[in-house]
N, C-alpha and C positions, 0 to 999 in steps of 0.2 A: 540403499541407506544413505543420508545426507553426510556430506563430508564435516570437517571439524568446524566450518564457519557457514554462515548463511550471508552472503554478499550480493548476491544478484539471483535472477531468475534465469539467465541465459545458460547456466551450467546445470540447470535441473533436468531430469529426463521425466517422461510421463510417469514412471513408476515413483519417482521420488515426490512429485506433486501429489500423485494419488495418497501415498504413504502419509503426508502432512494432512491432507484433507480427511482421511479415515481416522486419523489420531485426533484431529479437532472435533470430530463428530463424537466422539467418545468424551472428551473433555467438556463439551458443551453442557452435558447434563450436571456437571458439578455445580453451575450456577443455581440449579433447582433445589438444591439440598439445603436444609437448615443451616448446616456448617459448610460453607463454601470453599473447602480446603481439602487437598490431597496430600500426603507426606512425600510425594515423589522427589522434590529437590531439597528435603530437610538437610540442613548442614551445608548446602551450597550458597553462594553469594554471587547476586547478579547486580551488576552496576549499570545505570541507565546514564550515559555520557552524552548530554544534549547541548550542541553549540548552537542549536537553532531553536526558535520558539515552537512549541508544539502543545497541542492539548490532547487531542484524540490518541495519538500514538504513545505518547509519554505515559499518560494514565493507564492506557491499555496494557503496556508492558510491564508497568508497576504492579497492576493488578494481576495480571496473568503470573508473574513471579511469586506474588503473595498467595496466590490460590495454590501454587505448588509447594508452598511452605519454605520458599527459599528466603534468605536473608537479602535485603534490598539496599543499595546505595542509590542515591539520586544527585547526579551533577549537573548543575547549569552554569553555562559560562559566565553569566552576569553575577557578580559577587564573588566569584572565584579567583583563583590565582592567575586565570587567564586574563583577567582585567590588569594584572601586574606584569603581563607579558610571558607568561608561562607557555611553553609551546605544547602542541598536541603530544609530541614524544615524551616531553617530561611528564606530563600528566598521565600518560600511558605507563611509563615506568613507575610512577607512584602508585597506581591501581595494582601494577604487577606486583610490587612489593608488599602490598596489602592481601594479595593472595586471593583475589576475586576469581571467580570460576567462569564468568560469562560478561561481556561488556556489549551493551546495546548502545550504538553510536549514531547519533543524527549530526551531520555536518554540511556546511555550505558548499564544501569543496568536493568536487566528484573525485572518487578514488580514496577519500579518507578511510573508509572502512578497510579497504584493502591494504592500505599503508599500515593501519593499526595491527594487523596480522604480523607483521615483520617485527614488531616490538614487544608483543605479549604472549604468553602461553595460553592465555584464556580463549574460550571460544568466542567468536565476534559475530554479532548479528547486526546487520545494515537496516537502520531505521529511516533512511534517506540520506543520500550523498549528492549534494548539488543537483544537477539535472540528469544524473546516471540512473540510479535505480532506487526502488522502494519494494523489495521483495515481499515483505508480510502484508502489505496493502494489496498486491496482486493476489496473494494466496487468499486473503480474506474474500476478496471479490470472486474469485474462482470457486471457492466454498459456497458463497451466497447463491451463485449462479447454479451450481450443481445442486444445492439443497432444494431450490425452487422448481427447477427445470428437469431435474433427475439426471442430467447428462451435461457435458460440455461439448464433446465431439459432435460436429454436425450442426451446431448452433450458428446462426448468423448474428454478429455482435457489432454495433455501430458505436464507435469511440469518437465523441464529438467535443471539440472546442480547442483549448490552448495546448497544443500537443508539442510545440516546440520548448516550452519551458517545463513540461510535465515528466518527472522521473516516474510518477504512476503510470503515464501512458506506455513508456518504454516497458516497464516491467510487466504490465498487464498483457499488452500485445504479445509479448514473447511467451507468456504463460498460455494465452489462449491458442496461438499458432502452435505450440508444443502439444496441446491437448486435442488439437484437430478441428477448432473452431475456425470459421470464415469471418474475417474482419474487415470492416469499413471504417476507414479513418476520414472524418469529415471536419474540415476547419477552413478559415480564411487562408489564402495563400501565404500570408506573413505569419502565421502561427503554425507552419507545417515546417518541420526540419528538412534540410537538403536531402538527407539520407533516408526519407521515409519510405521511398519506393522500393528499398532493398529489405524491408521489414516483413515481406510476405503478405501483404495487404493490399486491399483496392483503396485508392486515394480519390477523394472528391471534395467539392465545396458546396453542395447543395443538400442541406440536411433533409429537406423534404422529400428527396428522392430515395432516402434509404429507410425512412421511417416505416413504410408498408411491409417491408421485407425483414425487418429486425426482430429477433428474439429478446434482445437484450439492448437497451439504450444506456450507453455510459457517458454521463456528462461530466466534462473536465472543468475544474475551476479555472476562471479567468485570473492568472497570477499577476495582478497588478504590481506587487512588490518586487517582482523579478524583471519587469519590463524597464529596460534602461530607455526606451524610445517609444515612439507612438506605433504601435503595430496594428491597431484598428482605429478608424476615424473617431469613435467614441463608444462608450459602454452602451449607450442607448442603441447606437447603429448595430453593434455585436448581438444586443438582446433581440432586435427586430429580425436579423438575418439567420442568426444560429441559435438564439435562446428558444427554449420549448415552453410553449403556453398550453392552455387546455385544448385548443384547436388542433395543435400538432399532436398532442399526445393521444387524441383521438384516432389518429392515422396508424398508430401501432396496431399489430395483430393482436387478437384477443389471447390473453395470457402472458403478452410480453412484460418484462420488468424494467424498471428504471433505476440506475445506480448512479452514485456520486461519492468521491472521496471525502468530501467536506475539507473545510468548512464550506457551506452554501453561501453564493452570493444570490440571495432570493431576488427575483427581478432581473437578473442577468443571464446566468446559464439556464434558469427555470424560474417559472412564476411559483408563488406561494402555494396556489392551489395544486399544481403539479408535484411540488415537494411533499405535500401532504395527501396525496392520492394513494388509494390502496395498493396501486402497482409500484409505487416508490418504496424502495428497501433501505433507505439511508440509515434509519436507526437500527435496523437488523445488521446492517454492515458492521456498526459500532459493536453490538452484541457478539457477532461472529469473530470480530477481530480479536476480542480476548481468548477465545477457544482456539483460534488459529496459533496465536503468540504462544499460549500454553503448550501447544504442540509442538512448535518449533523450539522452544526452550527445553522441552523434555527430550525431544529426539537428539538435540546437540548436546546438552549438558547431563541429561540423566539417562539417555536412551542407548548409551554405548557407541556413540559417534566416534569414528577414527580420528585420532589427534595426530 
């Protein structure tokens, strides 16, 4: 059973991950009903506490909570008391006083979600903290992989792109390794973190070398907003050496799938025809994200998680 909080993937066992994926599979059918709601979290309150801009993650958590019949609060740093100097701790104590049951936090500082657990009694779900973790993104990716390929153990997954700035990469690699997949991390040397060799993965710089043996091609977004200096000569150079076009896509084995956490930089990590190819499951990742976040909220808030 999951603990009282979901702060990262590193503490999850294979059984924990399997429980989330199995629970999400049940919740996915809710979207097919005429009334897309279940009463699981009726009377509970979920607050989305977002200090960073987000579209997919914020809307996905909002919709997940509402489909579970929870009351929802959405907090954005812009236009709030944060602009007047209120600290994260004071905001947390305000939410605690309001009696919220769960807080979904997205913050630019690594460790913010963990720090929040020291100030509130509510369940805390990490929706992305700095360059540290993004556990629900990793779980929805694992769900999508298992859903399409029937398993995770024994698969070969290529994670390509801006690894050094990516909390998604850290969480996903941990989840894949935990579930028994073989992972190849491919990036320019400047976009690889120094500790990547300790992740239990193979590390390389040539995307063409890994394509023919990959069951899953996971393309990371080039995070230009997080780059304080020039990590690659140019976006055009990145696209030429590490971007995936139709020719590169053709080198994947039959049945292989392409994933991307979004938002897409079309023409950089992948061309438009790759983004729209049948093997690209980007929109399915978004759909699956709602079911996975429903599962996480249910297991933590409504499923008897230990507090």
